[in-house]
TITI-516224 format. One record per atom (N, C-alpha, C, CB): residue in one letter; x, y, z. Coordinates in steps of 0.2 Angstrom, whole numbers, plus 5000, padded with zeros to 4 digits. Glycine has a CB too. Example, Ala and Ser with C-alpha at 12.3 -4.5 7.8 and 13.67 -1.06 7.14 Angstrom:
<loses>
A506649725039;A506249785039;A506649845039;A505749785045;S506449895035;S506849955036;S506450005039;S507049975029;
</loses>
This chain:
<loses>
M463347434202;M463347404209;M463947424213;M463247334208;L464547424210;L465147444213;L465047514216;L465747434209;K464847564212;K464747634214;K464347644220;K464547674208;H463747604220;H463347604226;H463647584232;H462647564224;T464047524232;T464347504238;T464847544240;T464647434236;A465247574236;A465747624238;A465547684241;A466247644232;S464947714239;S464647774242;S464347754249;S464047794238;R464147694250;R463947674257;R464547664261;R463547604256;A465147654259;A465747644263;A465947714265;A466247604260;I465947764260;I466147834262;I465747874266;I466347864255;L465047864265;L464547904269;L464747904276;L463847874268;P464847854280;P465047854287;P465647904288;P465147784290;L466047904284;L466647944285;L466448024285;L467247934280;F466048044281;F465748114281;F465448124287;F465348124275;A465148074290;A464748094297;A465248104302;A464348034299;L465848074302;L466348084307;L466848154306;L466848024307;L466748184300;L467148234298;L467048294303;L466948264291;P466448314305;P466448374310;P466848354316;P465748384312;L466948294318;L467248284325;L468048294324;L467148204326;G468248284318;G468948304317;G469148374316;G469248264311;C468648414315;C468748484313;C468548534319;C468248504307;T468448504325;T468348544331;T468948574333;T468048504336;T468848634336;T469448674338;T469448664346;T469448744336;H470048664348;H470148664356;H470148734359;H470848624357;T469648744363;T469648804366;T470048804373;T468848824368;P470448854374;P470848854381;P470348854387;P471348904381;P470548834392;P470148844398;P470148914400;P470448804404;P469548934403;P469549004405;P470049034410;P468849024408;R470249094409;R470749124413;R470449134420;R471049184410;S470949134425;S470749144431;S470549224432;S471249134436;T469949234435;T469749304437;T470049324443;T469049304436;A470349284447;A470649304454;A471249354453;A470849244458;P471249404457;P471749454456;P472449414457;P471749504461;V472949434453;V473649414453;V473949444459;V474049424447;I474249414464;I474749434469;I475449454466;I474749394475;V475649404463;V476349404461;V476549354455;V476949404466;H476949364451;H477249324446;H478049304449;H477249344439;L478149244450;L478849224451;L479149194445;L478949184458;V479649234442;V479949204436;V480649174437;V479949264430;S480649114435;S481349084436;S481649064429;S481349024441;R482149034429;R482449014423;R482048964419;R483148984424;H481648914422;H481348864419;H480548874419;H481548804422;Q480248914423;Q479548914424;Q479348984427;Q479348864429;T478648994426;T478349054429;T477849034434;T478149104424;I477849054440;I477349034445;I476949104446;I477749014452;T476349094446;T475849144447;T475449134453;T475349164441;I475449184458;I475049174464;I474449214463;I475449184470;H473849184464;H473149224464;H472849224471;H472649184459;A472549284472;A472149294478;A471449264477;A472149364481;T471249224481;T470549194481;T470249204488;T470449124478;P469549204488;P469249204495;P469449154500;P468449204494;T469649094497;T469849044502;T470649044503;T469648974499;G470949094500;G471749094501;G472049094494;G471949034505;P472749094495;P473149104488;P473149034485;P473849124490;V473149034478;V473148974474;V473748994469;V472548954470;Y474148934467;Y474748944463;Y474648904457;Y475248904467;S474848934451;S474848904445;S475548914442;S474348944440;V475748864438;V476448854436;V476448844429;V476848804440;K476848884425;K476948864417;K477648864416;K476548924413;D477848814411;D478548814409;D478648864404;D478748744407;N479248874402;N479448924397;N479148924391;N480248924396;S478848864389;S478548864382;S477748884383;S478548794380;G477548894389;G476848914391;G476448854393;G476548944385;A476648794393;A476248734395;A476148734403;A476648664393;V475548724404;V475348724411;V475548664415;V474548734412;I475948674420;I476148614424;I475648604430;I476848634427;V475448664433;V475048664439;V474548714438;V475448664446;A473848704439;A473348754439;A472948764445;A472848744433;A473048824448;A472648834454;A472648784460;A471848844452;A473248774462;A473348724467;A473548764474;A473948674466;T473348734479;T473448764486;T474148744488;T472948744491;L474448784493;L475148764495;L475148694497;L475348814500;D474648664501;D474648594503;D474648554497;D474048584507;Q474248564492;Q474248524486;Q474948524482;Q473748544481;L475248584482;L475948584479;L476448544483;L476248654479;R476448544490;R476848504494;R476748434493;R476748524502;R476148414492;R476048344491;R476148314484;R475348324493;D475948354479;D476048334472;D476648354468;D475448354468;H476948414470;H477448444466;H477948474471;H477248504462;P478348424475;P478748454480;P479348494478;P479148394484;A479648494472;A480148534470;A479848604469;A480448504463;I479248614466;I478948674465;I478748704472;I478348674461;Y478548664476;Y478348684483;Y478948714486;Y478048634487;N479548684486;N480148704489;N480348774486;N480748654488;E480348784480;E480448844477;E480048904479;E480448844469;I479348884480;I478948944482;I479048954489;I478148914481;N479048904493;N479148904500;N479748954502;N479148834504;S480348944499;S480948984500;S480849054498;S481548954496;A480349074494;A480249144492;A479649174496;A480049144484;I479249134500;I478749164504;I479049204510;I478249114505;A478849264511;A479049304517;A478449294522;A479149374515;T478649274528;T478149274533;T478249334538;T478149204537;A477749344542;A477849394547;A478449384552;A477149404551;I478549324553;I479049304558;I479749314554;I479049234560;S479849294548;S480449304544;S480549384543;S480449264538;A480049414542;A480049494541;A480349524547;A479449524538;R480049504553;R480249534559;R480949514561;R479749504565;A481149454560;A481849434561;A482349474557;A481949364560;A482149494550;A482549534546;A482649604549;A482249534539;M482049634551;M482049694554;M482549704560;M481349724555;D482449654564;D482849644571;D483549644569;D482549594575;S483749604564;S484449594563;S484749664560;S484549544558;R484349704557;R484649764555;R484749824560;R484149794550;E484549814566;E484649854571;E485249844575;E484049854576;
</loses>
């Protein structure tokens, strides 16, 4: 009788075994073309070109994703430190024209 009761207690554990053996599949990589990678001491920022405009992804040095496919407005709102780093690196037509004018 004891063996029969023990097997009933173990049987549900075998039913849960496949749940513990599943593998984690990483999210699909972006198919949007990469515009540029900005590599700093602490992180890498990747800017992708999409039909709706550029999106920004950020990974730390260990490869952990901090931000995935965010717009500049989303970065400004949710990650101001990253936004400030990107914003200072973005060249605009006005700043490019000013740089050219100052060289003359």
